[in-house]
N, C-alpha and C positions, 0 to 999 in steps of 0.2 A: 819390363821388356819379357815376350812369352818365350818360353824354353825353345831352344833351337831342335825343330825336329828331322829336318833333312841337313846332312853336314857333308859337303863335297869337298874334299881335301887335298890338294897337290895332285889331281887326278890327270893322268895324260892318254890317250888312247892314239894307237896305231893301226889303221887299216892300209892293207896293200901297200905296204911300206911306207905310206904318208903319215904323217902326224896330223892326225883330226884335231884331238884336243892336247891342250899342253898346259901344264901347273894350274889347272882350273881351282879356285876356290871359291864357293858359294855356300850360303846359309840360308835355310829357310825357317822362320819360326814358326811353331806351331800355330793354327787357326791364321795362317798369312796367305794372301794369295800373289804368287810370282809369277811374272811373265818374262820368258826368254825371247829376245827379240834379235835381228840381225837379218843378213842378206842369205842369199841362196850359197850353202857351202862353210855357214857360220860354225857349224857343229850342233845347232838345236836339237835335232832328231835323234843324234848318236848321245847326246847328253841324257836326254829322257829315257830313251833304251838302257843306257847304263843304270839311271836310277831304279827302273822297272825291274832289272836282272836280267834282261835280255842279251845285252852286252857286259862283259866283265872290264874295269879298266887294266891297263898294262902298267901303270904304277898310280900311287893314292890309294883313298881310301872313301867309300861312300857308305854312309849309315843312315837309317830309316829308323827313326824312333829309338836310336841308341845300338839298333841291329845292323850287322853287314849281311849280306846275301851268301856268303859263304858259312857262316854262324849257323844259319838254320833256314834252309830255303822256303820251307813251307810256312813257317809263320813270317818271313819276309814278304812273302807273295802274299799272304792276307793282310798285310798292311796296306796294300796297294790296290787302287782299281785304276786300269790302264786303255787309255784311249788311243789305238796309233793313228797314222795320217791316213790309212786304207786298209781294206780287209777284204779278202776273196770270199764272200760268203756262199754257204753249201747251197747248190741249185735246189729248186723247189720249196725251200723252207719258207714257211710265211714269218711274219715277224713275232708272232705268240710263240711259235715253234722254235724260232732263235733263240728267244729271249728265254722261253723255258728249259732250253738245254741248258744255256748259261747258268741259269739259276740253279740247277740240280748240280753241275759242277762245283758251284759255291756252297751248296748244301741248303739252299733257299727254297721257298713257296713258290708255286704258280702264282698263288697271290701277289707276291713280292714283285714277280716278274710283270704282271699285269699292271701295277702301281708304277713302274718307271716308264711301260710303253705308255700309259696316259699322260704322265709328266711330257714326255717330249711327243706328246700328239699323234702316235702311231697305233693307239688301240682298236682303230676300227679298217685296219687295212686289208681285212680277210683273208681270203685266199691269194691275194697278189704275193709271189715269192721275192725274198729280199734281193734276190740278184736282180731283177729287174728295176729295182728303186731306183730314183734320180740320186745325185751325189748329196743334195742337202738331206734325203730321207736316211741314206747309209749314213751321214754323219750323226744324224739324231738316234739312230738306234746303236751305234758305236759309244755316243756320250750315255744312252741309257744303262749299256751294260757294265760302262764303269761306273754309275752310279747304283748298281745293284745291291751290292754288299754295305754298302756305307763305309768304306775303308776309311781309315784315317787320312791317308793321301791319296789324292787325285792326282793323275798326271795324265796330262792331254796332249797331244801332238797336232798341231794346226785344228784344234775343234771345230772353229767357225767357218772353214773352207766349204763355201758351197750353200752355205745358210742365207736365206733370204730376209731382209731386215727384220720383220715380225719374230723370226726364230731366234733372230740375234740377240735380239732384246728378251727374248724368253730365256736363253742361256745365260745371258748375263746375270738373270734374276735367280737361276738356278744354282748357278756357282755362287753367288752372294749367299743364298740359303745354305750351302752345304757349307760354306765357311762360317756361318753365323752359328752352325750346329758343331762346330769344333772340328770340322775337316781343315786338313791343309791341303793347298791346292798349288800345281806349277803346271805352266802350259807354256806353249811356244805359240809364237802367231808373227806374220806379218802385215797382219791388219793393225796397223799402231793405235787407231781408234779404240780397238777392243782393247788393247793393254791399258789405255789413259782411263777409261772410263771401270776396268773391272780390277786392274792390279795395284797391290799395295806397294810392292816393289817391283822395278824393272830391271832387267840385265841386259844391256847391248853386249852383244857378242859379235868378234871379227877374227877369223882365223882360228877359230876354238879358244880363244881368251876372252876375259872380259876387258871392255873397251872402256863401259862406263856404266854404273849402278845408282841406284836412288829412287826415290819416289819420283811420278811424274812431276810433281811440283820441283823437287831438286834438282832433275836434268834440265826442265827449262830454265830453273834460274841459271844454272852453269854455263848453259849454251845460250842465253839470252834469246830463247825461241818461245813463239807463243804456244806451238800445240808439239807433240812428240813427233809428227810428221815432219815440221821443221826441223825438230832437233835431230833426228835420225839424217835428214839430209845434209845438215850442218857437220855433223861429227863424220860422217862418211863422205863429203865433199861433193854431194848431188846436187846440181843444179836444180832448182824447182822449177816445175811450169806453170805455177799457179801465180797469176797477178796479184 
């Protein structure tokens, strides 16, 4: 078994006097692709922000590559490529200008910025400002900046929102490529078909706690369901509308 790269141990998070995450214990092996699934308010985004160092746990520990955020903030940040669920882009900047800016912040070249733009199909957007992009195009440029530095850990919050079927497939291919190159990947999604085709390990969350976890096959086996959509419906008591 691969070495544990992300360790979440006994983590609790309280926001506005409400317990959002409680006694969370999750491990992600090096090179593994892990999906966090659950309904609205399950705590997916909060968990990812804590892993990325944006929020800090009120209790428990999170380590990435054996390092905690408070041990060495700069080194911790260098370990992570983070894709938020949304971002307010600077008015007027093109995709090339935006990616070049992010590349320079990471100490990378304009050539690397151009490479990742090409990977997500945004190399020929010309003078069009990113602030005018569609949701899917904004997702692609956010994904590109997460790929920029080939960080050991990719953390992505609902990365496929707004993507059309072609770019959904391309996203899956690029994430598989990243994992094949040794990167560890942790993402949240409510699109269970993406979790099923992409993730090595799936964690179902409810109320900030792990409800069920395992491979897609293991989860289907436990619940006697044919797909993760049915498994989710069975686990959370949702009546399926499909015949």
